[in-house]
Backbone as JSON, one array per atom type, in Angstrom:
{
  "sequence": "DLYLQWSVLERSDLRKLKMTRCDLEGANLCNVDLRGADLRNVNLKNAILDGANISHAQLMGVSLQNASMKNLEAEDCHLLNVDLRGANISNSSFNQSKLEEVKMTDVTCENASFRFSKLLWVTHSETCFHKADILGAEIRRKHEEPEDPRNQKTESDNKDSRSGSGATVSSSASTVHGAPIALEQGPNSTALSNGSFDAGRGSNASATQVN",
  "N": [[0.96, -1.19, -0.01], [0.39, 2.18, -0.55], [0.67, 5.61, 0.38], [-0.32, 8.61, -0.68], [-1.7, 10.83, -0.22], [-2.99, 14.09, -1.42], [-0.74, 14.67, -2.76], [1.62, 16.04, -5.33], [1.72, 15.16, -8.41], [1.94, 15.98, -11.11], [2.25, 15.84, -14.53], [3.68, 13.42, -14.53], [5.35, 10.37, -15.71], [3.62, 7.66, -15.76], [3.14, 5.16, -16.86], [1.74, 1.91, -17.38], [2.28, 1.28, -14.87], [1.88, -0.43, -11.7], [-0.43, 0.18, -9.34], [-2.06, -0.67, -7.21], [-4.22, -0.47, -4.37], [-3.46, 2.09, -3.73], [-3.44, 5.12, -2.08], [-4.68, 7.99, -3.06], [-5.88, 10.44, -2.43], [-7.13, 13.58, -3.28], [-5.02, 14.12, -4.72], [-2.76, 15.77, -7.03], [-2.95, 15.0, -10.39], [-2.65, 16.17, -12.89], [-2.44, 15.87, -16.41], [-0.94, 13.59, -16.27], [0.54, 10.6, -17.33], [-1.04, 7.73, -17.63], [-1.31, 5.43, -19.02], [-2.27, 2.08, -19.6], [-2.07, 1.37, -17.01], [-2.38, -0.4, -13.81], [-5.0, 0.04, -11.84], [-6.34, -0.93, -9.49], [-8.54, -0.93, -6.88], [-7.75, 1.66, -5.96], [-7.66, 4.91, -4.13], [-9.12, 7.79, -5.29], [-10.34, 9.99, -4.47], [-11.55, 13.31, -4.83], [-9.26, 13.98, -6.24], [-7.33, 15.45, -8.9], [-7.36, 15.18, -12.27], [-7.21, 16.28, -14.65], [-6.63, 16.47, -18.09], [-5.23, 14.15, -18.18], [-3.97, 10.89, -19.09], [-5.56, 7.81, -19.35], [-5.81, 5.66, -20.81], [-6.35, 2.39, -21.87], [-6.0, 1.31, -19.38], [-6.72, -0.43, -16.18], [-9.38, -0.14, -14.02], [-10.53, -0.91, -11.29], [-12.79, -1.16, -8.54], [-12.34, 1.4, -7.8], [-12.24, 4.67, -6.4], [-13.49, 7.65, -7.38], [-14.75, 9.87, -6.53], [-16.08, 13.03, -6.72], [-13.89, 13.78, -8.2], [-11.92, 15.71, -10.47], [-11.93, 15.47, -13.67], [-11.49, 16.53, -16.34], [-11.16, 16.86, -19.81], [-10.02, 14.34, -20.02], [-8.15, 11.45, -21.28], [-9.51, 8.44, -21.94], [-9.69, 6.12, -23.37], [-10.64, 2.81, -24.56], [-10.74, 1.49, -22.0], [-11.33, -0.35, -18.99], [-13.75, -0.01, -16.63], [-14.74, -1.07, -13.53], [-17.02, -1.34, -11.07], [-16.66, 1.25, -10.18], [-16.69, 4.31, -8.55], [-18.06, 7.11, -9.43], [-19.24, 9.41, -8.52], [-20.39, 12.79, -8.44], [-18.35, 13.57, -9.87], [-16.34, 15.37, -12.47], [-16.41, 15.07, -15.77], [-16.13, 16.36, -18.09], [-15.57, 17.0, -21.61], [-14.07, 14.78, -21.92], [-12.89, 11.47, -23.32], [-14.25, 8.62, -23.42], [-14.24, 6.61, -25.45], [-14.93, 3.38, -26.88], [-14.68, 2.07, -24.39], [-15.46, 0.09, -21.51], [-17.82, 0.57, -19.15], [-18.67, -0.65, -16.23], [-21.11, -1.34, -13.63], [-20.97, 1.19, -12.57], [-20.98, 3.98, -10.53], [-22.77, 6.92, -11.05], [-23.93, 9.28, -10.18], [-24.96, 12.67, -10.23], [-22.88, 13.36, -12.04], [-20.85, 15.52, -14.07], [-20.87, 15.85, -17.39], [-20.42, 17.14, -19.93], [-20.21, 17.37, -23.23], [-18.47, 15.12, -23.35], [-17.21, 12.0, -24.67], [-18.49, 8.91, -25.52], [-18.25, 7.09, -27.59], [-19.08, 4.07, -29.17], [-18.94, 2.6, -26.81], [-19.64, 0.53, -23.98], [-22.07, 0.92, -21.47], [-22.97, -0.12, -18.62], [-24.78, 0.45, -16.17], [-25.76, 0.33, -12.74], [-26.93, 1.73, -10.57], [-29.7, 3.83, -10.03], [-29.12, 6.64, -11.17], [-28.89, 10.19, -11.38], [-27.88, 12.27, -13.95], [-26.33, 14.44, -16.06], [-26.26, 14.43, -19.39], [-25.07, 16.55, -21.43], [-25.01, 17.22, -24.73], [-23.43, 14.99, -25.03], [-21.35, 12.55, -26.84], [-22.53, 9.79, -27.98], [-22.43, 7.87, -30.08], [-23.01, 4.89, -31.43], [-22.83, 3.63, -28.83], [-23.61, 1.39, -26.08], [-26.16, 1.1, -23.93], [-27.26, -0.27, -21.07], [-29.36, -1.95, -18.49], [-28.51, -3.56, -15.3], [-27.39, -6.8, -15.57], [-28.97, -7.37, -17.75], [-29.98, -9.12, -20.54], [-28.62, -9.24, -23.92], [-30.46, -7.69, -26.49], [-32.6, -9.39, -28.87], [-31.84, -8.8, -32.14], [-33.9, -8.99, -34.11], [-36.24, -8.44, -32.64], [-36.03, -5.6, -32.17], [-36.89, -2.36, -32.25], [-37.32, -0.52, -35.42], [-35.64, 2.16, -37.16], [-37.69, 3.67, -38.31], [-39.81, 3.3, -36.7], [-39.21, 4.86, -34.62], [-39.25, 7.63, -35.18], [-40.13, 9.8, -33.87], [-38.06, 10.24, -31.99], [-36.02, 11.66, -32.81], [-33.35, 11.64, -32.64], [-29.76, 11.7, -33.22], [-27.76, 9.86, -32.4], [-27.1, 7.03, -32.67], [-27.0, 5.28, -30.51], [-27.79, 2.39, -28.54], [-30.31, 2.13, -26.35], [-31.48, 0.74, -23.54], [-34.6, 0.58, -22.1], [-37.59, 1.63, -20.25], [-38.93, 3.67, -20.76], [-37.96, 6.13, -22.63], [-36.62, 9.29, -23.84], [-35.08, 11.32, -26.43], [-32.63, 13.61, -27.45], [-32.93, 16.55, -26.42], [-35.0, 16.28, -24.72], [-35.94, 15.21, -21.33], [-34.47, 12.13, -20.0], [-35.67, 9.23, -18.86], [-34.96, 6.29, -17.58], [-36.18, 3.18, -16.58], [-37.01, 3.08, -13.2], [-35.79, 1.42, -10.55], [-34.67, -1.01, -8.24], [-32.49, -2.26, -9.43], [-31.66, -0.68, -11.62], [-31.3, 2.17, -13.9], [-31.7, 5.79, -13.79], [-31.94, 8.43, -15.68], [-32.04, 11.8, -15.97], [-32.97, 15.31, -16.33], [-31.5, 15.85, -18.43], [-30.17, 15.41, -21.7], [-29.88, 13.12, -24.63], [-27.98, 14.29, -26.68], [-26.89, 14.22, -29.88], [-24.73, 15.52, -30.9], [-21.43, 15.22, -31.94], [-21.96, 13.08, -33.34], [-23.92, 13.26, -35.49], [-24.89, 12.23, -37.84], [-25.92, 9.69, -37.46], [-28.44, 7.2, -36.23], [-30.74, 6.72, -33.56], [-31.59, 3.86, -31.54], [-34.25, 2.53, -29.87], [-34.75, 0.31, -27.26], [-37.25, -1.77, -26.12]],
  "CA": [[-0.02, 0.09, -0.07], [1.15, 3.45, -0.81], [-0.13, 6.64, 0.99], [0.16, 9.84, -1.4], [-2.65, 11.88, -0.37], [-2.64, 15.5, -1.66], [0.67, 14.92, -3.42], [1.8, 16.59, -6.59], [2.46, 14.12, -9.46], [1.74, 16.48, -12.34], [3.07, 15.52, -15.81], [4.5, 12.26, -14.4], [5.04, 9.29, -16.62], [3.36, 6.4, -14.85], [2.76, 4.21, -17.76], [1.98, 0.54, -16.98], [2.58, 1.22, -13.41], [0.9, -1.21, -10.68], [-0.66, 1.04, -8.28], [-3.17, -1.21, -6.47], [-4.46, -0.09, -3.18], [-2.75, 3.27, -3.4], [-4.17, 6.12, -1.39], [-4.14, 9.26, -3.73], [-6.91, 11.21, -2.33], [-6.64, 14.93, -3.42], [-3.62, 14.27, -5.46], [-2.64, 16.62, -8.42], [-2.38, 14.18, -11.44], [-2.82, 16.77, -14.14], [-1.53, 15.59, -17.62], [-0.19, 12.29, -16.03], [0.5, 9.47, -18.42], [-1.23, 6.46, -16.75], [-1.73, 4.3, -20.07], [-1.9, 0.69, -19.24], [-1.73, 1.21, -15.58], [-3.26, -1.17, -12.91], [-5.24, 1.02, -10.76], [-7.35, -1.62, -8.68], [-8.71, -0.53, -5.47], [-7.13, 2.95, -5.72], [-8.7, 5.96, -3.8], [-8.69, 8.92, -6.0], [-11.41, 10.84, -4.24], [-11.14, 14.68, -4.95], [-8.11, 14.03, -7.17], [-7.34, 16.15, -10.19], [-6.94, 14.29, -13.27], [-7.26, 17.06, -15.74], [-5.76, 16.31, -19.19], [-4.49, 12.84, -17.93], [-4.28, 9.81, -20.1], [-5.64, 6.46, -18.61], [-6.18, 4.75, -21.96], [-5.93, 0.94, -21.89], [-5.84, 1.2, -17.95], [-7.89, -1.17, -15.63], [-9.79, 0.63, -12.85], [-11.59, -1.8, -10.45], [-13.13, -0.79, -7.18], [-11.51, 2.76, -7.65], [-13.22, 5.63, -5.99], [-13.16, 8.85, -8.14], [-15.7, 10.71, -6.14], [-15.84, 14.4, -6.61], [-12.64, 14.04, -8.84], [-11.93, 16.5, -11.63], [-11.36, 14.6, -14.8], [-11.71, 17.27, -17.47], [-10.19, 16.54, -20.91], [-9.24, 12.98, -19.76], [-8.21, 10.5, -22.26], [-9.78, 7.15, -21.21], [-10.05, 5.18, -24.46], [-10.53, 1.37, -24.35], [-10.58, 1.3, -20.66], [-12.36, -1.19, -18.29], [-14.09, 0.47, -15.42], [-15.58, -1.98, -12.94], [-17.39, -1.03, -9.69], [-15.97, 2.5, -10.03], [-17.53, 5.51, -7.88], [-17.72, 8.57, -10.14], [-20.32, 10.52, -8.01], [-19.93, 14.06, -8.3], [-17.14, 13.95, -10.71], [-16.67, 16.24, -13.68], [-15.63, 14.34, -16.77], [-16.44, 17.23, -19.25], [-14.69, 16.91, -22.81], [-13.34, 13.63, -21.7], [-13.17, 10.61, -24.15], [-14.21, 7.21, -23.1], [-14.42, 5.81, -26.63], [-14.54, 1.92, -27.02], [-14.37, 1.45, -23.17], [-16.65, -0.61, -20.86], [-18.08, 1.07, -17.75], [-19.71, -1.62, -15.63], [-21.38, -1.27, -12.33], [-20.14, 2.49, -12.3], [-21.84, 4.94, -9.96], [-22.76, 8.1, -11.93], [-24.82, 10.36, -9.65], [-24.49, 13.96, -10.31], [-21.65, 13.5, -12.84], [-20.93, 16.49, -15.05], [-20.13, 15.12, -18.61], [-20.77, 18.0, -20.99], [-19.22, 17.2, -24.52], [-17.87, 13.84, -23.12], [-17.55, 11.08, -25.75], [-18.55, 7.49, -25.17], [-18.48, 6.32, -28.8], [-18.87, 2.62, -29.21], [-18.64, 2.02, -25.52], [-20.55, -0.25, -23.21], [-22.4, 1.51, -20.25], [-23.59, -0.95, -17.9], [-24.97, 0.97, -14.89], [-26.67, -0.49, -11.81], [-27.64, 2.55, -9.62], [-30.67, 4.79, -10.69], [-28.36, 7.98, -10.92], [-29.27, 11.45, -12.09], [-26.84, 13.01, -14.27], [-26.68, 15.39, -17.35], [-25.54, 14.28, -20.71], [-25.19, 17.7, -22.34], [-24.17, 17.13, -26.07], [-22.4, 14.01, -25.04], [-21.25, 11.9, -27.95], [-22.88, 8.34, -27.69], [-22.49, 7.31, -31.16], [-22.75, 3.45, -31.11], [-22.79, 3.19, -27.46], [-24.65, 0.39, -25.64], [-26.51, 1.36, -22.47], [-28.17, -1.3, -20.45], [-29.47, -2.07, -17.09], [-27.57, -4.67, -14.83], [-27.76, -8.31, -15.81], [-30.02, -7.49, -18.84], [-29.51, -9.86, -21.69], [-28.63, -8.4, -25.19], [-31.8, -7.93, -27.14], [-32.59, -10.09, -30.27], [-32.13, -7.74, -33.21], [-35.06, -9.06, -34.72], [-37.17, -7.65, -31.91], [-35.7, -4.21, -31.85], [-37.72, -1.43, -33.23], [-36.41, 0.07, -36.47], [-35.7, 3.77, -37.13], [-38.95, 4.25, -38.66], [-40.77, 3.14, -35.58], [-38.74, 5.91, -33.67], [-39.02, 8.87, -35.74], [-40.44, 10.93, -32.91], [-37.08, 10.33, -31.05], [-35.3, 12.82, -33.42], [-31.85, 11.49, -32.27], [-28.66, 11.24, -34.12], [-26.72, 9.21, -31.61], [-26.63, 5.7, -32.97], [-26.87, 4.56, -29.33], [-28.78, 1.44, -28.26], [-30.7, 2.51, -25.1], [-32.61, -0.14, -23.07], [-35.33, 1.26, -21.09], [-39.18, 1.27, -20.33], [-39.47, 4.86, -21.28], [-36.85, 7.24, -22.9], [-36.75, 10.3, -24.98], [-33.76, 11.59, -26.74], [-32.4, 14.92, -28.27], [-33.72, 17.8, -25.94], [-36.0, 16.04, -23.67], [-35.43, 14.42, -20.36], [-34.52, 10.82, -20.22], [-35.97, 8.56, -17.74], [-34.72, 4.85, -17.67], [-37.04, 2.38, -15.61], [-36.47, 3.2, -11.91], [-36.03, 0.27, -9.75], [-33.5, -1.33, -7.37], [-31.34, -2.56, -10.17], [-31.96, 0.08, -12.89], [-30.84, 3.53, -13.98], [-32.67, 6.7, -14.19], [-31.23, 9.71, -16.24], [-33.06, 12.78, -16.04], [-32.52, 16.64, -16.28], [-30.58, 16.07, -19.45], [-30.54, 14.86, -23.08], [-28.8, 12.56, -25.5], [-27.8, 15.22, -27.96], [-25.96, 13.52, -30.71], [-23.42, 16.23, -30.85], [-20.54, 15.03, -33.12], [-22.56, 11.93, -34.1], [-25.27, 13.69, -35.95], [-25.39, 11.45, -39.04], [-26.48, 8.27, -37.12], [-29.7, 7.26, -35.67], [-30.8, 5.93, -32.17], [-32.51, 2.69, -31.5], [-34.64, 2.43, -28.46], [-35.01, -1.18, -27.16], [-38.17, -1.98, -25.19]],
  "C": [[0.82, 1.22, 0.08], [0.21, 4.58, -0.59], [0.44, 8.01, 0.31], [-0.9, 10.86, -1.47], [-2.27, 13.37, -0.49], [-1.25, 15.68, -2.19], [0.46, 15.59, -4.82], [2.49, 15.75, -7.45], [2.22, 14.74, -10.89], [2.69, 16.3, -13.46], [4.01, 14.25, -15.62], [4.2, 11.15, -15.48], [4.93, 8.04, -15.71], [2.69, 5.23, -15.7], [3.04, 2.85, -17.15], [2.41, 0.24, -15.55], [1.45, 0.36, -12.49], [0.73, -0.38, -9.51], [-1.98, 0.7, -7.44], [-3.13, -0.91, -5.06], [-3.61, 1.19, -2.72], [-3.75, 4.38, -3.04], [-3.76, 7.67, -2.1], [-5.26, 10.41, -3.72], [-6.43, 12.55, -2.4], [-5.57, 15.18, -4.28], [-3.75, 15.07, -6.78], [-1.98, 15.61, -9.52], [-2.62, 14.89, -12.74], [-1.9, 16.37, -15.2], [-0.66, 14.56, -17.32], [-0.53, 11.27, -17.01], [0.31, 8.03, -17.65], [-1.67, 5.35, -17.8], [-1.31, 2.99, -19.64], [-1.77, 0.44, -17.89], [-2.78, 0.22, -14.98], [-3.67, -0.47, -11.89], [-6.48, 0.32, -10.03], [-7.3, -1.0, -7.35], [-7.91, 0.8, -5.03], [-8.17, 4.08, -5.16], [-8.03, 7.28, -4.55], [-9.9, 10.04, -5.64], [-10.9, 12.42, -4.14], [-9.9, 14.91, -5.7], [-8.33, 14.86, -8.48], [-6.64, 15.43, -11.25], [-6.98, 14.98, -14.68], [-6.33, 16.97, -16.9], [-4.96, 14.94, -19.01], [-4.9, 11.86, -18.91], [-4.29, 8.39, -19.47], [-6.09, 5.32, -19.62], [-5.57, 3.25, -21.7], [-5.72, 0.47, -20.32], [-7.06, 0.23, -17.38], [-8.15, -0.55, -14.23], [-10.9, -0.2, -12.42], [-11.7, -1.46, -9.05], [-12.33, 0.58, -6.86], [-12.64, 3.73, -7.17], [-12.63, 7.0, -6.54], [-14.22, 10.02, -7.7], [-15.35, 12.08, -5.98], [-14.41, 14.73, -7.32], [-12.92, 15.02, -10.07], [-11.28, 15.85, -12.75], [-11.54, 15.28, -16.38], [-10.67, 16.96, -18.54], [-9.29, 15.17, -20.6], [-9.37, 12.12, -20.99], [-8.35, 9.04, -21.67], [-10.22, 6.23, -22.14], [-9.63, 3.65, -24.22], [-10.0, 1.01, -22.93], [-11.65, 0.26, -19.98], [-12.49, -0.69, -16.9], [-15.13, -0.37, -14.72], [-15.68, -1.57, -11.55], [-16.51, 0.31, -9.27], [-17.02, 3.58, -9.54], [-17.1, 6.77, -8.64], [-18.66, 9.65, -9.62], [-19.66, 11.82, -7.73], [-18.64, 14.43, -9.01], [-17.29, 14.84, -11.97], [-15.69, 15.53, -14.8], [-15.91, 15.06, -18.25], [-15.33, 17.04, -20.18], [-13.77, 15.84, -22.64], [-13.75, 12.49, -22.71], [-13.14, 9.3, -23.51], [-14.46, 6.23, -24.21], [-14.07, 4.33, -26.45], [-14.17, 1.42, -25.56], [-15.72, 0.9, -22.62], [-16.6, -0.08, -19.31], [-19.18, 0.19, -17.25], [-19.83, -1.43, -14.21], [-20.73, -0.02, -11.85], [-21.31, 3.41, -11.6], [-21.79, 6.38, -10.48], [-23.56, 9.18, -11.37], [-24.14, 11.64, -9.75], [-23.11, 14.19, -11.12], [-21.86, 14.59, -13.88], [-20.3, 15.81, -16.25], [-20.44, 15.89, -19.89], [-19.66, 17.74, -21.96], [-18.34, 15.91, -24.29], [-18.18, 13.04, -24.23], [-17.48, 9.63, -25.43], [-18.82, 6.67, -26.52], [-18.15, 4.8, -28.73], [-18.58, 2.0, -27.98], [-19.9, 1.28, -24.98], [-20.85, 0.36, -21.75], [-23.34, 0.66, -19.51], [-23.76, -0.61, -16.44], [-25.92, 0.25, -13.91], [-27.35, 0.42, -11.04], [-28.58, 3.41, -10.54], [-30.14, 6.15, -10.44], [-29.22, 9.0, -11.86], [-28.0, 12.19, -12.57], [-27.24, 13.59, -15.7], [-25.7, 15.08, -18.39], [-25.67, 15.48, -21.76], [-24.37, 17.52, -23.47], [-23.07, 16.12, -25.81], [-22.52, 13.08, -26.36], [-21.54, 10.51, -27.69], [-22.95, 7.46, -28.95], [-22.06, 5.78, -31.06], [-22.66, 2.94, -29.92], [-24.02, 2.25, -27.17], [-24.92, 0.68, -24.2], [-27.67, 0.56, -21.97], [-28.25, -1.24, -19.02], [-28.7, -3.38, -16.61], [-28.29, -6.03, -15.24], [-28.9, -8.49, -16.99], [-29.33, -8.2, -20.0], [-29.67, -9.05, -22.87], [-30.03, -8.73, -25.85], [-31.57, -8.44, -28.45], [-32.66, -8.92, -31.24], [-33.31, -7.74, -33.86], [-36.36, -8.58, -33.98], [-36.96, -6.17, -31.55], [-36.49, -3.4, -32.8], [-36.77, -0.69, -34.09], [-36.46, 1.63, -36.3], [-37.14, 4.45, -37.39], [-40.05, 4.15, -37.63], [-40.35, 4.22, -34.35], [-38.53, 7.25, -34.24], [-39.22, 10.02, -34.81], [-39.19, 11.25, -31.97], [-36.09, 11.58, -31.57], [-33.82, 12.8, -32.96], [-30.89, 11.27, -33.37], [-27.44, 10.5, -33.37], [-26.16, 7.94, -32.02], [-26.63, 4.88, -31.75], [-28.03, 3.53, -29.23], [-29.16, 1.71, -26.79], [-31.78, 1.46, -24.53], [-33.21, 0.43, -21.81], [-36.81, 1.04, -21.23], [-39.72, 2.54, -20.91], [-38.38, 5.77, -21.38], [-37.16, 8.03, -24.0], [-35.31, 10.69, -25.37], [-33.84, 13.01, -27.5], [-33.31, 16.1, -27.64], [-34.68, 17.61, -24.96], [-35.43, 15.33, -22.5], [-35.51, 12.88, -20.68], [-34.83, 10.04, -18.9], [-35.85, 6.98, -17.95], [-35.74, 4.35, -16.45], [-36.28, 2.58, -14.29], [-36.88, 2.07, -11.07], [-34.77, -0.17, -9.01], [-32.26, -1.56, -8.18], [-31.44, -1.9, -11.63], [-31.33, 1.52, -12.82], [-31.83, 4.38, -14.39], [-31.7, 8.15, -14.64], [-32.38, 10.67, -16.54], [-32.24, 14.18, -16.08], [-31.4, 16.74, -17.44], [-30.87, 15.39, -20.76], [-29.35, 14.19, -23.76], [-28.77, 13.34, -26.65], [-26.71, 14.62, -28.59], [-24.75, 14.1, -30.8], [-22.61, 15.88, -32.14], [-21.06, 13.82, -33.92], [-23.66, 12.21, -34.68], [-25.74, 12.91, -37.12], [-26.09, 10.1, -38.66], [-27.82, 8.35, -36.62], [-29.84, 6.43, -34.38], [-31.69, 4.89, -32.41], [-32.9, 2.64, -30.08], [-35.24, 0.92, -28.25], [-36.06, -1.08, -25.96], [-38.2, -3.27, -24.66]]
}
């Protein structure tokens, strides 16, 4: 175990470093290179990771509560049981990543990108996806089996959605592009409200709503 609370590691090269069970609460990790790092069970509460690169890293059991993660590069990452409550991930890229059992209550993700990512959330959080790019993303509730493509609604069945995201959203009631989104609320489901799935940069695609 390593205790580095409130330390300054700005612009450090920590590629492929094993940092399991490290306490980095409040640490300054701006522009740090953490590509391919092993970040299991790391405490990053209130940490600053603006401009950092964690692409290809493994984050399991990590606390990023109230962390600042603006302009973060997090492509092709696996986030499992990560606490992002209150974090700011604006302008960050999570393209082709898998976010599984992630707590996202009150997350700020304006202009964040989740292209072709899998977002498997378990808590019914409230967050704002203002102009987030979710082109090709898959958003499902916990333990939900993939939908048979033959049973999915076609684009013509969802003309009123007016979305350009190309995302697959699994929910009992959801609207896209400018209206609040409310996924079925229950003990093992997610609720998104006070926001919209604005296609942003993926404006040429279409959204599919799965019932």
